[in-house]
MOPAC internal coordinates of N, CA, C and O (Angstrom, degrees):
PM7 1SCF
backbone

  N    0.0000 0     0.00 0     0.00 0    0    0    0
  C    1.4436 1     0.00 0     0.00 0    1    0    0
  C    1.5128 1   108.84 1     0.00 0    2    1    0
  O    1.2310 1   120.08 1   -48.08 1    3    2    1
  N    1.2992 1   117.45 1   131.92 1    3    2    1
  C    1.4566 1   123.03 1   175.33 1    5    3    2
  C    1.5172 1   108.25 1   -68.88 1    6    5    3
  O    1.2310 1   120.16 1   -51.65 1    7    6    5
  N    1.3371 1   117.29 1   128.35 1    7    6    5
  C    1.4606 1   120.07 1  -175.30 1    9    7    6
  C    1.5202 1   112.82 1   -65.43 1   10    9    7
  O    1.2310 1   119.58 1   163.82 1   11   10    9
  N    1.3090 1   118.40 1   -16.18 1   11   10    9
  C    1.4590 1   121.31 1   178.40 1   13   11   10
  C    1.5239 1   110.59 1  -110.47 1   14   13   11
  O    1.2310 1   120.60 1  -152.21 1   15   14   13
  N    1.3146 1   116.46 1    27.79 1   15   14   13
  C    1.4549 1   120.70 1   179.11 1   17   15   14
  C    1.5152 1   110.05 1   -59.12 1   18   17   15
  O    1.2310 1   121.58 1   -43.56 1   19   18   17
  N    1.3060 1   114.59 1   136.44 1   19   18   17
  C    1.4599 1   120.09 1   177.03 1   21   19   18
  C    1.5233 1   108.55 1   -75.15 1   22   21   19
  O    1.2310 1   121.03 1   -42.75 1   23   22   21
  N    1.3067 1   115.64 1   137.25 1   23   22   21
  C    1.4541 1   120.37 1   175.70 1   25   23   22
  C    1.5222 1   108.65 1   -84.15 1   26   25   23
  O    1.2310 1   120.29 1   -39.21 1   27   26   25
  N    1.3283 1   117.04 1   140.79 1   27   26   25
  C    1.4580 1   119.59 1   178.66 1   29   27   26
  C    1.5337 1   111.05 1   -63.50 1   30   29   27
  O    1.2310 1   120.65 1   -34.43 1   31   30   29
  N    1.3092 1   116.37 1   145.57 1   31   30   29
  C    1.4684 1   121.65 1  -178.10 1   33   31   30
  C    1.5262 1   112.05 1   -61.77 1   34   33   31
  O    1.2310 1   120.08 1   153.27 1   35   34   33
  N    1.3359 1   117.45 1   -26.73 1   35   34   33
  C    1.4641 1   118.91 1  -178.48 1   37   35   34
  C    1.5310 1   112.80 1   -69.06 1   38   37   35
  O    1.2310 1   119.90 1   172.77 1   39   38   37
  N    1.3468 1   117.80 1    -7.23 1   39   38   37
  C    1.4697 1   120.76 1   175.91 1   41   39   38
  C    1.5276 1   112.14 1   -85.26 1   42   41   39
  O    1.2310 1   119.95 1   167.72 1   43   42   41
  N    1.3323 1   117.71 1   -12.28 1   43   42   41
  C    1.4703 1   121.76 1  -176.16 1   45   43   42
  C    1.5255 1   113.60 1   -52.65 1   46   45   43
  O    1.2310 1   118.14 1   137.16 1   47   46   45
  N    1.3422 1   121.15 1   -42.84 1   47   46   45
  C    1.4693 1   119.42 1  -179.32 1   49   47   46
  C    1.5332 1   114.04 1   -60.53 1   50   49   47
  O    1.2310 1   120.25 1   157.62 1   51   50   49
  N    1.3123 1   117.13 1   -22.38 1   51   50   49
  C    1.4646 1   121.05 1  -177.74 1   53   51   50
  C    1.5283 1   111.95 1   -96.15 1   54   53   51
  O    1.2310 1   121.06 1   172.04 1   55   54   53
  N    1.3064 1   115.58 1    -7.96 1   55   54   53
  C    1.4690 1   122.84 1   176.97 1   57   55   54
  C    1.5294 1   107.33 1  -128.35 1   58   57   55
  O    1.2310 1   121.10 1  -132.58 1   59   58   57
  N    1.3188 1   115.51 1    47.42 1   59   58   57
  C    1.4583 1   123.03 1  -170.13 1   61   59   58
  C    1.5262 1   114.67 1   -58.79 1   62   61   59
  O    1.2310 1   119.07 1   154.89 1   63   62   61
  N    1.3125 1   119.37 1   -25.11 1   63   62   61
  C    1.4681 1   122.13 1  -178.29 1   65   63   62
  C    1.5221 1   113.04 1   -86.16 1   66   65   63
  O    1.2310 1   120.19 1   179.31 1   67   66   65
  N    1.2985 1   117.25 1    -0.69 1   67   66   65
  C    1.4671 1   121.33 1  -172.18 1   69   67   66
  C    1.5183 1   111.11 1  -125.46 1   70   69   67
  O    1.2310 1   121.34 1   -28.13 1   71   70   69
  N    1.3208 1   115.04 1   151.87 1   71   70   69
  C    1.4568 1   120.09 1   172.03 1   73   71   70
  C    1.5240 1   106.86 1   -86.08 1   74   73   71
  O    1.2310 1   120.61 1   -67.61 1   75   74   73
  N    1.3043 1   116.43 1   112.39 1   75   74   73
  C    1.4667 1   122.56 1  -177.13 1   77   75   74
  C    1.5258 1   111.67 1   -50.76 1   78   77   75
  O    1.2310 1   120.14 1   138.38 1   79   78   77
  N    1.3119 1   117.33 1   -41.62 1   79   78   77
  C    1.4693 1   121.62 1  -177.02 1   81   79   78
  C    1.5245 1   112.32 1   -63.87 1   82   81   79
  O    1.2310 1   120.10 1   158.35 1   83   82   81
  N    1.3225 1   117.42 1   -21.65 1   83   82   81
  C    1.4691 1   120.80 1  -178.19 1   85   83   82
  C    1.5282 1   113.19 1   -97.38 1   86   85   83
  O    1.2310 1   120.25 1   172.64 1   87   86   85
  N    1.3225 1   117.13 1    -7.36 1   87   86   85
  C    1.4643 1   119.74 1   179.11 1   89   87   86
  C    1.5211 1   110.06 1   -80.76 1   90   89   87
  O    1.2310 1   121.03 1   -42.35 1   91   90   89
  N    1.2951 1   115.63 1   137.65 1   91   90   89
  C    1.4553 1   122.98 1   176.11 1   93   91   90
  C    1.5267 1   107.10 1  -102.21 1   94   93   91
  O    1.2310 1   120.13 1   -57.68 1   95   94   93
  N    1.3117 1   117.35 1   122.32 1   95   94   93
  C    1.4706 1   121.21 1  -174.31 1   97   95   94
  C    1.5271 1   113.22 1   -61.36 1   98   97   95
  O    1.2310 1   119.83 1   156.19 1   99   98   97
  N    1.2990 1   117.92 1   -23.81 1   99   98   97
  C    1.4737 1   120.43 1   177.69 1  101   99   98
  C    1.5313 1   111.11 1   -91.23 1  102  101   99
  O    1.2310 1   120.36 1   129.39 1  103  102  101
  N    1.3047 1   116.91 1   -50.61 1  103  102  101
  C    1.4673 1   121.03 1  -175.96 1  105  103  102
  C    1.5255 1   112.05 1   -67.47 1  106  105  103
  O    1.2310 1   119.75 1   147.55 1  107  106  105
  N    1.3097 1   118.09 1   -32.45 1  107  106  105
  C    1.4624 1   122.61 1  -178.07 1  109  107  106
  C    1.5283 1   112.89 1  -106.40 1  110  109  107
  O    1.2310 1   120.38 1  -158.85 1  111  110  109
  N    1.3173 1   116.89 1    21.15 1  111  110  109
  C    1.4638 1   119.68 1  -172.95 1  113  111  110
  C    1.5229 1   113.74 1   -61.97 1  114  113  111
  O    1.2310 1   119.43 1   144.88 1  115  114  113
  N    1.3210 1   118.68 1   -35.12 1  115  114  113
  C    1.4685 1   119.88 1  -179.83 1  117  115  114
  C    1.5304 1   109.99 1   -62.99 1  118  117  115
  O    1.2310 1   120.26 1   135.98 1  119  118  117
  N    1.3161 1   117.11 1   -44.02 1  119  118  117
  C    1.4656 1   121.57 1   177.61 1  121  119  118
  C    1.5269 1   110.59 1   -64.79 1  122  121  119
  O    1.2310 1   120.24 1   134.75 1  123  122  121
  N    1.3126 1   117.15 1   -45.25 1  123  122  121
  C    1.4670 1   121.69 1  -178.46 1  125  123  122
  C    1.5248 1   110.40 1   -62.53 1  126  125  123
  O    1.2310 1   120.51 1   131.00 1  127  126  125
  N    1.3202 1   116.64 1   -49.00 1  127  126  125
  C    1.4675 1   121.17 1  -179.58 1  129  127  126
  C    1.5253 1   110.39 1   -61.06 1  130  129  127
  O    1.2310 1   120.31 1   133.27 1  131  130  129
  N    1.3261 1   117.01 1   -46.73 1  131  130  129
  C    1.4649 1   120.82 1  -178.88 1  133  131  130
  C    1.5240 1   111.51 1   -59.79 1  134  133  131
  O    1.2310 1   120.46 1   130.36 1  135  134  133
  N    1.3232 1   116.73 1   -49.64 1  135  134  133
  C    1.4590 1   119.15 1  -177.81 1  137  135  134
  C    1.5250 1   112.34 1   -65.11 1  138  137  135
  O    1.2310 1   120.25 1   138.88 1  139  138  137
  N    1.3113 1   117.12 1   -41.12 1  139  138  137
  C    1.4640 1   118.71 1  -178.62 1  141  139  138
  C    1.5172 1   111.81 1   -68.86 1  142  141  139
  O    1.2310 1   119.65 1   141.10 1  143  142  141
  N    1.3301 1   118.27 1   -38.90 1  143  142  141
  C    1.4647 1   119.72 1   177.72 1  145  143  142
  C    1.5267 1   111.24 1   -67.62 1  146  145  143
  O    1.2310 1   120.23 1   145.44 1  147  146  145
  N    1.3144 1   117.17 1   -34.56 1  147  146  145
  C    1.4588 1   121.55 1  -179.44 1  149  147  146
  C    1.5236 1   113.00 1   -76.05 1  150  149  147
  O    1.2310 1   120.09 1   137.95 1  151  150  149
  N    1.3372 1   117.44 1   -42.05 1  151  150  149
  C    1.4531 1   120.95 1  -168.11 1  153  151  150
  C    1.5320 1   114.82 1  -125.07 1  154  153  151
  O    1.2310 1   120.14 1   169.61 1  155  154  153
  N    1.3250 1   117.34 1   -10.39 1  155  154  153
  C    1.4563 1   120.74 1  -172.27 1  157  155  154
  C    1.5157 1   114.85 1   -67.87 1  158  157  155
  O    1.2310 1   121.69 1   -27.41 1  159  158  157
  N    1.3295 1   114.36 1   152.59 1  159  158  157
  C    1.4554 1   120.38 1   174.42 1  161  159  158
  C    1.5342 1   108.49 1   -91.50 1  162  161  159
  O    1.2310 1   120.37 1     3.80 1  163  162  161
  N    1.3160 1   116.89 1  -176.20 1  163  162  161
  C    1.4672 1   120.97 1  -176.10 1  165  163  162
  C    1.5295 1   111.92 1   -58.64 1  166  165  163
  O    1.2310 1   120.56 1   139.12 1  167  166  165
  N    1.3180 1   116.54 1   -40.88 1  167  166  165
  C    1.4690 1   120.57 1  -179.98 1  169  167  166
  C    1.5328 1   111.31 1   -64.12 1  170  169  167
  O    1.2310 1   120.55 1   137.56 1  171  170  169
  N    1.3201 1   116.56 1   -42.44 1  171  170  169
  C    1.4646 1   121.28 1   179.39 1  173  171  170
  C    1.5292 1   111.01 1   -65.39 1  174  173  171
  O    1.2310 1   120.51 1   138.82 1  175  174  173
  N    1.3254 1   116.63 1   -41.18 1  175  174  173
  C    1.4708 1   120.67 1   179.50 1  177  175  174
  C    1.5195 1   110.22 1   -66.54 1  178  177  175
  O    1.2310 1   120.52 1   141.21 1  179  178  177
  N    1.3170 1   116.62 1   -38.79 1  179  178  177
  C    1.4661 1   120.33 1   177.23 1  181  179  178
  C    1.5294 1   110.03 1   -61.62 1  182  181  179
  O    1.2310 1   119.81 1   135.17 1  183  182  181
  N    1.3161 1   117.96 1   -44.83 1  183  182  181
  C    1.4663 1   121.99 1   177.16 1  185  183  182
  C    1.5276 1   110.16 1   -60.30 1  186  185  183
  O    1.2310 1   120.84 1   136.73 1  187  186  185
  N    1.3279 1   116.00 1   -43.27 1  187  186  185
  C    1.4630 1   121.37 1  -178.95 1  189  187  186
  C    1.5258 1   111.44 1   -57.21 1  190  189  187
  O    1.2310 1   120.48 1   132.36 1  191  190  189
  N    1.3342 1   116.68 1   -47.64 1  191  190  189
  C    1.4630 1   120.62 1  -177.87 1  193  191  190
  C    1.5266 1   112.98 1   -73.59 1  194  193  191
  O    1.2310 1   119.85 1   160.62 1  195  194  193
  N    1.3243 1   117.90 1   -19.38 1  195  194  193
  C    1.4635 1   120.78 1   173.46 1  197  195  194
  C    1.5205 1   111.40 1   -82.15 1  198  197  195
  O    1.2310 1   120.59 1   154.57 1  199  198  197
  N    1.3303 1   116.48 1   -25.43 1  199  198  197
  C    1.4588 1   121.92 1  -173.98 1  201  199  198
  C    1.5276 1   112.41 1   -91.72 1  202  201  199
  O    1.2310 1   120.35 1   140.90 1  203  202  201
  N    1.3190 1   116.94 1   -39.10 1  203  202  201
  C    1.4722 1   121.98 1  -177.73 1  205  203  202
  C    1.5232 1   109.04 1  -119.51 1  206  205  203
  O    1.2310 1   120.64 1   -30.79 1  207  206  205
  N    1.3174 1   116.38 1   149.21 1  207  206  205
  C    1.4657 1   118.59 1   179.20 1  209  207  206
  C    1.5300 1   110.36 1   -78.62 1  210  209  207
  O    1.2310 1   121.33 1   -21.22 1  211  210  209
  N    1.3145 1   115.05 1   158.78 1  211  210  209
  C    1.4755 1   121.66 1  -176.18 1  213  211  210
  C    1.5251 1   112.44 1   -56.75 1  214  213  211
  O    1.2310 1   120.07 1   140.07 1  215  214  213
  N    1.3252 1   117.48 1   -39.93 1  215  214  213
  C    1.4691 1   120.25 1  -178.74 1  217  215  214
  C    1.5202 1   111.45 1   -63.89 1  218  217  215
  O    1.2310 1   120.67 1   140.69 1  219  218  217
  N    1.3096 1   116.33 1   -39.31 1  219  218  217
  C    1.4626 1   120.57 1   178.79 1  221  219  218
  C    1.5302 1   110.94 1   -66.04 1  222  221  219
  O    1.2310 1   120.64 1   138.21 1  223  222  221
  N    1.3125 1   116.37 1   -41.79 1  223  222  221
  C    1.4633 1   120.86 1   178.64 1  225  223  222
  C    1.5324 1   109.28 1   -66.26 1  226  225  223
  O    1.2310 1   120.64 1   134.48 1  227  226  225
  N    1.3192 1   116.38 1   -45.52 1  227  226  225
  C    1.4663 1   120.78 1   179.49 1  229  227  226
  C    1.5246 1   110.94 1   -60.36 1  230  229  227
  O    1.2310 1   120.25 1   139.61 1  231  230  229
  N    1.3139 1   117.14 1   -40.39 1  231  230  229
  C    1.4684 1   121.58 1   178.78 1  233  231  230
  C    1.5313 1   110.69 1   -58.94 1  234  233  231
  O    1.2310 1   120.56 1   144.65 1  235  234  233
  N    1.3302 1   116.53 1   -35.35 1  235  234  233
  C    1.4594 1   120.33 1   178.68 1  237  235  234
  C    1.5245 1   112.38 1   -72.69 1  238  237  235
  O    1.2310 1   119.96 1   155.76 1  239  238  237
  N    1.3131 1   117.67 1   -24.24 1  239  238  237
  C    1.4636 1   120.63 1   174.94 1  241  239  238
  C    1.5244 1   109.39 1   -75.60 1  242  241  239
  O    1.2310 1   120.16 1   140.02 1  243  242  241
  N    1.3131 1   117.29 1   -39.98 1  243  242  241
  C    1.4665 1   121.39 1  -179.86 1  245  243  242
  C    1.5345 1   110.77 1   -70.58 1  246  245  243
  O    1.2310 1   120.15 1   134.66 1  247  246  245
  N    1.3139 1   117.32 1   -45.34 1  247  246  245
  C    1.4686 1   122.96 1  -177.75 1  249  247  246
  C    1.5221 1   109.43 1  -110.72 1  250  249  247
  O    1.2310 1   120.90 1  -114.75 1  251  250  249
  N    1.3027 1   115.89 1    65.25 1  251  250  249
  C    1.4478 1   120.61 1  -172.26 1  253  251  250
  C    1.5274 1   113.28 1   -78.78 1  254  253  251
  O    1.2310 1   121.10 1   -19.73 1  255  254  253
  N    1.3330 1   115.50 1   160.27 1  255  254  253
  C    1.4560 1   121.77 1   178.29 1  257  255  254
  C    1.5275 1   109.27 1   -69.09 1  258  257  255
  O    1.2310 1   119.84 1   -46.33 1  259  258  257
  N    1.3326 1   117.91 1   133.67 1  259  258  257
  C    1.4697 1   120.13 1  -178.22 1  261  259  258
  C    1.5232 1   112.42 1   -63.84 1  262  261  259
  O    1.2310 1   121.29 1   -43.03 1  263  262  261
  N    1.3314 1   115.13 1   136.97 1  263  262  261
  C    1.4521 1   121.63 1   177.10 1  265  263  262
  C    1.5158 1   115.11 1    70.15 1  266  265  263
  O    1.2310 1   119.81 1  -168.03 1  267  266  265
  N    1.3189 1   117.96 1    11.97 1  267  266  265
  C    1.4583 1   121.80 1  -173.54 1  269  267  266
  C    1.5208 1   114.04 1  -106.88 1  270  269  267
  O    1.2310 1   119.60 1   168.75 1  271  270  269
  N    1.3067 1   118.37 1   -11.25 1  271  270  269
  C    1.4651 1   119.92 1  -172.92 1  273  271  270
  C    1.5150 1   112.66 1  -105.31 1  274  273  271
  O    1.2310 1   121.43 1   -43.12 1  275  274  273
  N    1.2967 1   114.88 1   136.88 1  275  274  273
  C    1.4443 1   123.04 1   168.30 1  277  275  274
  C    1.5311 1   106.21 1   -77.15 1  278  277  275
  O    1.2310 1   120.26 1   -46.15 1  279  278  277
  N    1.3245 1   117.11 1   133.85 1  279  278  277
  C    1.4652 1   121.03 1  -175.87 1  281  279  278
  C    1.5352 1   112.69 1   -56.63 1  282  281  279
  O    1.2310 1   120.26 1   137.98 1  283  282  281
  N    1.3290 1   117.11 1   -42.02 1  283  282  281
  C    1.4727 1   120.21 1  -179.37 1  285  283  282
  C    1.5265 1   111.00 1   -66.68 1  286  285  283
  O    1.2310 1   120.56 1   139.72 1  287  286  285
  N    1.3184 1   116.54 1   -40.28 1  287  286  285
  C    1.4725 1   119.92 1   178.50 1  289  287  286
  C    1.5195 1   110.51 1   -64.24 1  290  289  287
  O    1.2310 1   120.68 1   134.15 1  291  290  289
  N    1.3210 1   116.31 1   -45.85 1  291  290  289
  C    1.4623 1   119.95 1  -179.86 1  293  291  290
  C    1.5242 1   110.66 1   -60.57 1  294  293  291
  O    1.2310 1   120.13 1   135.64 1  295  294  293
  N    1.3203 1   117.36 1   -44.36 1  295  294  293
  C    1.4666 1   120.43 1   178.47 1  297  295  294
  C    1.5232 1   111.73 1   -62.73 1  298  297  295
  O    1.2310 1   120.14 1   139.23 1  299  298  297
  N    1.3420 1   117.34 1   -40.77 1  299  298  297
  C    1.4591 1   120.34 1   178.34 1  301  299  298
  C    1.5280 1   110.90 1   -60.47 1  302  301  299
  O    1.2310 1   120.14 1   129.94 1  303  302  301
  N    1.3335 1   117.34 1   -50.06 1  303  302  301
  C    1.4642 1   120.66 1  -177.05 1  305  303  302
  C    1.5207 1   111.92 1   -69.71 1  306  305  303
  O    1.2310 1   120.03 1   150.03 1  307  306  305
  N    1.3353 1   117.55 1   -29.97 1  307  306  305
  C    1.4663 1   119.51 1   173.10 1  309  307  306
  C    1.5254 1   110.01 1   -61.79 1  310  309  307
  O    1.2310 1   120.48 1   135.39 1  311  310  309
  N    1.3210 1   116.69 1   -44.61 1  311  310  309
  C    1.4663 1   120.67 1   178.32 1  313  311  310
  C    1.5234 1   110.70 1   -66.25 1  314  313  311
  O    1.2310 1   120.18 1   136.34 1  315  314  313
  N    1.3073 1   117.26 1   -43.66 1  315  314  313
  C    1.4572 1   122.36 1  -179.59 1  317  315  314
  C    1.5291 1   111.22 1   -56.37 1  318  317  315
  O    1.2310 1   120.74 1   135.11 1  319  318  317
  N    1.3366 1   116.19 1   -44.89 1  319  318  317
  C    1.4635 1   121.24 1  -177.99 1  321  319  318
  C    1.5291 1   112.86 1   -91.79 1  322  321  319
  O    1.2310 1   120.29 1  -176.22 1  323  322  321
  N    1.3363 1   117.06 1     3.78 1  323  322  321
  C    1.4607 1   121.82 1  -179.38 1  325  323  322
  C    1.5342 1   111.15 1    55.73 1  326  325  323
  O    1.2310 1   121.02 1  -131.55 1  327  326  325
  N    1.3177 1   115.66 1    48.45 1  327  326  325
  C    1.4640 1   122.02 1   179.50 1  329  327  326
  C    1.5202 1   107.74 1   -95.85 1  330  329  327
  O    1.2310 1   120.70 1   -55.03 1  331  330  329
  N    1.3012 1   116.27 1   124.97 1  331  330  329
  C    1.4626 1   121.45 1   178.12 1  333  331  330
  C    1.5262 1   109.27 1   -71.32 1  334  333  331
  O    1.2310 1   120.84 1   -30.05 1  335  334  333
  N    1.3149 1   115.99 1   149.95 1  335  334  333
  C    1.4660 1   120.47 1  -177.80 1  337  335  334
  C    1.5267 1   112.02 1   -57.36 1  338  337  335
  O    1.2310 1   120.40 1   144.01 1  339  338  337
  N    1.3384 1   116.85 1   -35.99 1  339  338  337
  C    1.4671 1   119.41 1  -178.82 1  341  339  338
  C    1.5289 1   113.06 1   -73.99 1  342  341  339
  O    1.2310 1   119.59 1   170.95 1  343  342  341
  N    1.3332 1   118.38 1    -9.05 1  343  342  341
  C    1.4597 1   121.55 1   176.57 1  345  343  342
  C    1.5266 1   111.87 1   -82.99 1  346  345  343
  O    1.2310 1   120.36 1   157.53 1  347  346  345
  N    1.3327 1   116.92 1   -22.47 1  347  346  345
  C    1.4595 1   121.88 1  -178.21 1  349  347  346
  C    1.5192 1   108.66 1   -83.49 1  350  349  347
  O    1.2310 1   120.82 1   -43.40 1  351  350  349
  N    1.3201 1   116.03 1   136.60 1  351  350  349
  C    1.4592 1   120.06 1   179.88 1  353  351  350
  C    1.5181 1   109.88 1   -59.13 1  354  353  351
  O    1.2310 1   120.33 1   -45.03 1  355  354  353
  N    1.3121 1   116.97 1   134.97 1  355  354  353
  C    1.4450 1   122.65 1  -175.10 1  357  355  354
  C    1.5278 1   114.12 1   -89.55 1  358  357  355
  O    1.2310 1   119.89 1   159.51 1  359  358  357
  N    1.3137 1   117.81 1   -20.49 1  359  358  357
  C    1.4526 1   120.42 1  -173.39 1  361  359  358
  C    1.5188 1   113.90 1   -87.64 1  362  361  359
  O    1.2310 1   119.97 1  -164.69 1  363  362  361
  N    1.3002 1   117.66 1    15.31 1  363  362  361
  C    1.4543 1   122.05 1  -177.30 1  365  363  362
  C    1.5355 1   110.11 1   -99.83 1  366  365  363
  O    1.2310 1   120.97 1   -38.96 1  367  366  365
  N    1.3117 1   115.76 1   141.04 1  367  366  365
  C    1.4580 1   120.21 1   175.61 1  369  367  366
  C    1.5304 1   109.25 1   -79.73 1  370  369  367
  O    1.2310 1   120.99 1   -38.87 1  371  370  369
  N    1.3042 1   115.70 1   141.13 1  371  370  369
  C    1.4701 1   121.33 1   178.50 1  373  371  370
  C    1.5273 1   107.58 1  -119.03 1  374  373  371
  O    1.2310 1   120.63 1   -44.52 1  375  374  373
  N    1.3130 1   116.41 1   135.48 1  375  374  373
  C    1.4611 1   121.79 1   175.88 1  377  375  374
  C    1.5132 1   107.94 1   -75.78 1  378  377  375
  O    1.2310 1   120.39 1   -49.03 1  379  378  377
  N    1.3109 1   116.85 1   130.97 1  379  378  377
  C    1.4659 1   120.75 1  -177.86 1  381  379  378
  C    1.4834 1   113.03 1   -83.21 1  382  381  379
  O    1.2310 1   120.10 1   180.00 1  383  382  381

C-alpha cells in the first residue's frame, strides 16, 4: 500500500472530523481503522480489509484508542477476530 494513498470520498461520513484529502492511509491508520470498524458500512469495511491486513486490523481491536469504541462494535469485532476478553486492554474507556 502506498503510504500516501488517497482515501475514497465515500469514507468521509465515517471520518467526519477530518479532511479525507489530508489523511495519510499509513500515518493515520489507527484513526481510520477505528472509525471504520465503529461506524463504517459494508462498503467501508470492504475497503478497510483490502487496504490493511487482518493482523493490523485485529491489533487495533486489541489495543484500541481510549474512549473511541462503541461497546457493541468492540464486542462484535472481538468475536469476529476470536479475541478473548483478557486479550483486550482493560484500562481503556468504552462508549456505552
